[in-house]
C-alpha positions as CSV (number, residue, x, y, z in Angstrom):
1,M,90.0,85.4,76.4
2,V,90.9,85.8,72.8
3,K,94.7,85.0,72.3
4,K,95.1,86.5,68.8
5,I,94.0,89.3,66.6
6,V,92.2,88.1,63.4
7,I,92.3,90.4,60.4
8,K,90.4,89.6,57.2
9,G,90.3,91.6,53.9
10,A,92.5,94.6,54.9
11,K,92.5,97.1,52.0
12,E,93.6,100.4,53.6
13,H,95.9,102.4,51.3
14,N,98.2,99.9,49.5
15,L,97.1,96.8,51.3
16,K,95.8,94.2,48.7
17,N,92.9,92.5,50.6
18,I,95.3,90.7,53.0
19,S,94.2,88.4,55.9
20,L,96.3,87.3,58.8
21,E,96.3,86.3,62.5
22,I,98.6,88.1,65.0
23,P,99.2,86.3,68.4
24,K,98.7,88.4,71.6
25,D,101.3,88.7,74.4
26,K,104.1,88.4,71.9
27,F,106.7,90.8,70.5
28,I,105.6,91.1,66.9
29,V,107.8,92.7,64.1
30,I,106.3,93.7,60.7
31,T,109.0,94.0,58.1
32,G,109.1,94.6,54.3
33,L,110.2,96.8,51.5
34,S,109.4,100.5,51.5
35,G,105.8,101.0,50.3
36,S,104.8,97.3,51.0
37,G,102.2,98.4,53.5
38,K,103.8,98.0,57.0
39,S,102.5,101.3,58.3
40,S,99.2,100.8,56.6
41,L,98.7,97.6,58.5
42,A,100.1,98.6,61.9
43,F,99.0,102.2,62.2
44,D,96.2,102.8,59.7
45,T,94.4,99.5,60.2
46,I,95.1,97.8,63.5
47,Y,95.8,100.9,65.6
48,A,93.1,103.0,63.9
49,E,90.4,100.3,64.5
50,G,91.5,99.7,68.1
51,Q,91.4,103.4,68.9
52,R,88.0,103.8,67.1
53,R,86.4,101.0,69.1
54,Y,87.8,102.4,72.3
55,V,86.4,105.8,71.6
56,E,83.0,104.3,70.7
57,S,83.0,102.6,74.2
58,L,83.1,106.0,75.9
59,S,80.0,107.8,77.0
60,A,78.2,110.2,74.6
61,Y,79.3,113.1,76.8
62,A,83.0,112.1,76.5
63,R,82.8,111.4,72.8
64,Q,81.5,115.0,72.0
65,F,85.0,116.3,72.8
66,L,86.7,113.9,70.4
67,D,86.9,113.9,66.6
68,K,84.9,111.1,64.9
69,M,87.3,108.5,63.7
70,K,87.0,106.9,60.2
71,K,86.7,103.1,60.0
72,P,89.6,101.6,58.2
73,K,89.0,99.6,55.0
74,V,88.9,96.0,56.4
75,D,86.2,93.3,56.3
76,L,86.8,92.0,59.8
77,I,89.0,92.5,62.8
78,E,88.6,90.4,66.0
79,G,90.4,90.3,69.3
80,L,91.4,94.0,69.4
81,S,92.3,95.8,72.6
82,P,92.6,99.6,73.3
83,A,95.8,100.5,71.4
84,I,98.7,102.9,72.0
85,S,100.7,104.1,68.9
86,I,104.3,105.5,69.0
87,E,105.7,106.5,65.7
88,Q,109.4,106.3,64.7
89,K,110.3,109.9,65.5
90,N,111.6,112.0,68.3
91,T,108.5,112.9,70.3
92,S,110.5,114.4,73.2
93,K,113.8,116.2,73.6
94,N,114.2,114.7,77.0
95,P,116.7,111.7,76.7
96,R,115.1,110.1,79.8
97,S,111.7,109.8,78.3
98,T,110.1,106.4,78.4
99,V,107.0,104.8,76.9
100,A,105.2,105.5,80.2
101,T,106.1,109.2,80.2
102,V,105.4,109.7,76.5
103,T,101.9,107.9,76.8
104,E,101.2,109.8,80.0
105,I,100.6,106.7,82.1
106,Y,103.6,107.1,84.3
107,D,101.8,108.8,87.2
108,Y,99.1,106.2,87.1
109,M,101.7,103.4,87.2
110,R,103.3,105.0,90.3
111,V,99.9,105.2,92.1
112,L,99.2,101.5,91.1
113,Y,102.5,100.2,92.5
114,A,102.3,102.4,95.6
115,R,98.8,101.1,96.4
116,A,98.9,97.5,95.1
117,G,102.6,96.7,95.5
118,T,104.5,95.4,98.5
119,P,107.8,97.3,99.2
120,Y,110.8,95.3,100.4
121,S,113.8,96.6,102.3
122,P,117.0,96.6,100.2
123,F,119.0,95.9,103.3
124,T,117.1,93.0,104.9
125,G,114.9,91.7,102.0
126,K,111.9,91.7,104.3
127,P,108.5,93.4,103.5
128,I,108.1,97.0,104.7
129,K,104.9,97.8,106.5
130,S,103.7,100.6,108.7
131,Q,103.7,100.0,112.5
132,S,102.1,101.9,115.3
133,V,104.3,103.4,118.1
134,A,103.0,100.8,120.5
135,E,104.0,98.0,118.1
136,I,107.5,99.4,117.8
137,V,107.9,99.8,121.6
138,D,106.8,96.2,122.2
139,K,109.3,94.9,119.7
140,V,112.2,96.9,121.2
141,K,111.2,95.7,124.7
142,N,111.7,92.1,123.5
143,L,115.4,92.8,122.7
144,P,118.0,91.5,125.1
145,K,118.1,93.5,128.4
146,K,120.9,96.0,129.0
147,N,121.6,96.3,125.2
148,T,122.1,99.9,124.0
149,I,120.1,101.1,121.0
150,Y,120.2,104.3,119.0
151,L,117.1,105.9,117.6
152,L,118.1,107.5,114.3
153,A,116.4,109.9,112.0
154,P,117.9,109.8,108.5
155,I,118.3,113.2,106.9
156,V,120.7,112.4,104.0
157,R,120.9,109.2,102.0
158,G,123.5,108.8,99.2
159,R,123.6,112.5,98.3
160,K,126.6,114.8,97.6
161,G,127.1,118.0,99.6
162,E,128.5,119.6,102.8
163,Y,125.2,120.0,104.7
164,K,126.5,122.6,107.1
165,K,123.3,124.6,107.2
166,E,121.2,121.5,107.8
167,I,123.3,120.4,110.7
168,A,123.4,123.8,112.3
169,S,119.5,123.8,112.1
170,Y,119.4,120.5,114.0
171,K,121.9,121.8,116.6
172,R,119.7,124.8,117.3
173,R,116.8,122.4,117.9
174,G,118.7,120.7,120.7
175,F,120.1,117.5,119.1
176,Q,123.6,116.6,120.4
177,R,124.8,113.6,118.4
178,I,125.0,112.7,114.8
179,K,125.9,109.7,112.6
180,V,127.9,110.4,109.5
181,D,128.9,107.7,107.0
182,G,128.8,105.0,109.7
183,E,130.6,107.0,112.5
184,Y,129.1,108.8,115.5
185,Y,130.1,112.4,116.3
186,N,129.1,115.1,118.8
187,I,127.1,117.6,116.7
188,D,129.6,120.3,117.8
189,K,132.4,118.3,116.1
190,F,130.5,117.7,112.8
191,P,133.3,116.7,110.3
192,E,134.2,118.6,107.2
193,L,132.6,116.8,104.3
194,N,133.8,116.4,100.7
195,K,131.0,118.0,98.7
196,K,131.8,115.8,95.7
197,V,131.3,112.6,97.6
198,K,127.9,110.9,98.5
199,H,127.1,110.8,102.2
200,D,124.7,109.2,104.6
201,I,123.7,111.3,107.6
202,S,121.4,110.6,110.5
203,I,120.5,112.5,113.6
204,V,120.6,110.6,116.9
205,V,117.2,111.2,118.4
206,D,118.0,109.2,121.6
207,R,120.3,106.6,123.1
208,I,118.5,104.0,125.2
209,I,119.5,101.1,127.3
210,I,116.9,98.3,127.1
211,N,115.1,97.7,130.4
212,S,111.6,97.4,131.7
213,D,111.1,101.2,132.4
214,L,111.8,102.5,128.9
215,G,108.2,102.6,127.6
216,N,107.4,106.3,127.8
217,R,110.9,107.5,126.8
218,L,111.0,105.2,123.8
219,A,107.5,106.1,122.7
220,E,108.4,109.8,122.8
221,G,111.5,109.2,120.7
222,V,109.7,107.2,118.1
């Protein structure tokens, strides 16, 4: 794979037949006085030719929807890849905009990481993977006998609020116990929460003592 971009005889705008080599996979800065040809080299030559070649690689059907791009005045450019150009101006009023959102590749990056990446638990550092109900039941059965375990369903994680309506909804559905910020409560005695403080809330789905007869009950809870 070519490790550099080779430019020979660049004459676009105020460039005076310059030739140079630019290494790839590096952070490159082009500096100079105003009018010295920085933008002519970066935008009007390198980016323009990279974009033109990319468009030419598309199908004839796709190209009919795009404007024909003019070839910059340069004798030779080798080692180009498809290019993205971001000018020095405010392209978005959103202060949280990133290169990914501005170039509209953010959603594709999310899909890539979700499909190809391996998530890890921030608490244990171990990989997170899906398990069937049967696999979960088998692992719980291997825990020491007579230990008590709680099956919890998280409903709030690190968010501010009082959550009275949400808890009332779970109470109507028959749940009796709840875990709030590390403490267990009867759902009838749900504590008054400071709405300006972040909370962690989980519903207790079941409380089980480990023994050989817990299979069906545990499976239903999971």
